[in-house]
Each structure stands twice: as C-alpha cells, then as structure tokens.
N, C-alpha and C positions, 0 to 999 in steps of 0.2 A: 692674478689674471689667468685665463685659460692657458694651459701649457700646450705648446705645439707637440704633436706626436713625432717621434723620431722618424726621419724619412719624409716628413711632410715638406713639400716644396716651399722654398722661400719666394717663389713666384707662382702662387697657387693658380691652378688651371681649372678649378671647378666650374667656372662660368665661361670657359674658353669656347669660342664659336669657330667651328671649322669653316674654312674658306678656301676655295680654289684659288690658285695663284693669279688667275686672270681677273679675279675680283679685287685686286689691289688690297690685300690684307694689311691692316695697321694695328699697332699696339700703342696705347697711350699711357703715360706715366706722369703723375704729379707728386711733388714732395713738399715738405714744410714741417714746421714744429708741430702743428696740429695738437695744440696743448689746451683743450683736447680737440679731436676731430669733430666735424659736424656735417650736415647734409650739404652745406655750401661747397665744401671740398669735392663732394661727389658731383654736384651740379656743374662745377667747373669742367669736370671730365665729360659730362654729357654735352655741354655747350661746345667743347672742343671736338667731340665725336660728330656732332651735327655739321661742323665746318668741314671736317674731313670727308664726310659723306657727300657734301656738295661737289667735291672733286673726284668722286667715284670710288673712294676707299670704303672697305668694309672693316669696321673696327671690331676686332675679334677678342680684345681684352683691354681693360682700362684699370690701372693700378693706382691706389692711393697709399703713399708710403710715408709714414711718420718718421721724422728725423731722429738720429741717435741722441741718447741722453747727454753725451759729452758736449753737444751743442745746446740742447734745450735747457738743461739744469742751470748752467751759469747765466743764460739769458733770463730765465724766470727769476733767479736770485737778484739780478740787476734791476729787474722790473718790480721786485718785491711782491711777487705773486706766486701762487702754487705751481710747481713743476711736476706734472704727472710722469711716472716712469715710462720708459719705452714699451715695456710689456703691457702696461695698463692702457697707454694710448693706442697701441695696436688692437687690443681687445675692444676698446670703445669704437675704433674704426670698423672692426669686424662686425660688431653688433649693429652699427649705424647703417652699413650697406648690405646686411645679411639678405634682405629681400630685393635688393637692387639687381635688375637683370643683367647689368653690364659691369658695374664697378666692383672691384675686389680689393680688400685690405691686404697690403703687402708688408711682410715682416722683414724683408731683406735688410733694410738699414738698421733697425733696432737690434738685429741679431749679429751685427758686425762687432768686432772687439773694440773698434775706435770709430769716431765720427768720420763719415765719408761724405764729401761735399757733393752737391747735386749733379755736377757734370760727370762725376765718376759713377754715381748711381745710375744715371742715364746710360752710361757706357756699359755698365753691368747688365742693364735691361737689354741693350742692343746685342751684347754677346749672347744673351739667353735666347733671343728670338730672331736673330739675323737670318736664319734659314727659313723662317716661317712668315715674317712680316716686316714692314718698315716701322721703325720706332719713332714716335713723336713725343716731345716733352711739352706738357701743358702747364701754364702758369698765368698769374694775373699780370696786368700791365706794369704795376709798380716793380715787381721782381724782374720783369723783362727789361725794363729801362735801367734799373740799378745795376744789373749784371751784364748789360750789353747784348742781351739776347734778341732785342728788337731789331738789330742790324744784321747779326751773323748766325742766329741760331746758337747751338752749342758747338763752339770751335769749328763752325762751318761743316760739321759732320752729322749732327742730329738736329733735324728741323724742329721748330717750336710753334705751338699753337697758343697764341695769346688770347686770354679771355678778359676783356676790359670790364671795369665797373660802369654802370649807367652814368653817363655824363662825365666820365673820366677822360684822361688824355688820349687822344687818337693816335694810333700806331698804323704805319703803312705796311702793307704786305711786301715781302721780299721773295721773289720767285725761288722756289725750292728750299727756302730757309725759314721764312716767317709767314705764318697764316694768322689771320685775325678772326676770331669767332664773334658771335653776337653776345652782348652782355646778358647775364641772367636778370630776371625781373621778379617783382613780387617780394613777399616776405623772405623767401629763401636767400635773396640777394643781400639782405640786411644782417644775416647771421654772422657772428664772429666768435672766435674762441674766448675773447674778453667777455662778451655777453653771456656765453655759456658758463664761464666761471662765476659770474655774478649771479646767474640764475641758480647755480648749484648752492651758493652761499645762502640764498634766500629760500632754498628748497622749493623752487618753482617747477614742479613736476610737469605741468602742462606745457610750459615753454620748452623744457628739455626734451619732452617726447616729440615735439614738432621739429626742434632744431637738430635732434639726433635720431632716436627711435625710442619706442617705449622700453625696449630691452636695455639700450645704452643708458637711458635716463635712470632706470632702476639700478644699474651698476654704479653710476655716479653718485646717487643719493644713498645707496645702501650697500656699499662694498663689504664683502666678507673679509676675514683675515687672509684667506687664500688669495683674494683679489688684490689686496693692498700691495 
C-alpha cells in the first residue's frame, strides 16, 4: 500500500474546513474493522453531518478510521474470511474517499503499536481537536446499543451521532449526549464489507467501482507486490 510520508499527520487536514468559533465547529469520527472500507462508511459520516448541521454545527472534518490488525485479523480468522492488513485497508479507504469533499481516511489506529478500542480513539481525536471543534463519534445503531452509547454517549464525555438502518430499531435522542441521524437510503445503504469481499472473489469490477471507487476497485482486483 501507499506509504505515508514521514511527518504526514495521523489526523490529515487536507480537507479541513476553516470555521469561526461562533459557527459551532464540529469534527466527526467513525471507526470499525472496515475489512474492507466502502462508501457506506463514508455515507454514515455524511448522514451524521446532516444531523449536526440541523443543530447549527459546521462540520469541519469527518474521519473514517480502520481498526488495528490486532483486532481485525483474529476476527477475520474466526469468520474464516480474508483479513486485509491495516495499511491496505487504510489505502482502500483513502482511495474510496479521495474525491469526497468532507470525509478523510484516518491512519491513526492502524499506525498504533497495539489495538486501541474506539473510546480511546475518540479520546485521541478529542485531544487533537479540542481547541478547534467539538468532537462527535458516529456509528450505526447496532454498535450504539451493544456498547451502551445510545444512553450515555462515550463515557458521558464525547457525544454520539447514531445513524440507524432503514427500518431498524429506533433510538431516542439524549440531550447533549446522543443525536440520531436519518438512515441512508438507496443502493449505498445495502453495501457491506461482506458483499465487497464476495464481489472481489468473483472479480465484479462494476460493483466494486460503485461500492468503493474505480481506483479502490483497481487496487482490490489488481494489487501489486508493493500493495500487498
């Protein structure tokens, strides 16, 4: 995969939107195995951004952060499926959102020496941007319910924007801690990493180009030795 240049930020600011303090600047973060990433992960952040904008926030950055290999590889092994390396998943994410005006692939997690669980990743994001914006963690409703985020946010310190599935379980908002966005709709809402892996095995370039991007599809189907 593409190697990061030395000195390149683990929280890239190439799409950073400057915002005056009075405009309530916000930064969004989502995490997950992303084995591999796809445009559904980016859409989750866009849905979360729309919800924040309804409350007068200006979303100045939105980060899509693939989880560390120490978590992903054993999980993939247990599921008897391919487990893409952290560097490779980050590069797929980077290519998937390259032309997205808001969402940026974030290498912070995959660059750590060990697995860091999502509350600590969110805390690292908060530490990075606390002087510039309010940080929100975005996730699906399954993750929010399973991890208790739908009641307290993250440790009652970092608010959460929950993006439900269409027709999924309803979650109530909790003032200052939990916001609920609208579900994504259309084909993009049906994409999953499982479907992407299946499409890769059957070499379905058209599906992969829609579910990721043409450049990411090319990497999945024709990785070079350097990429592997």
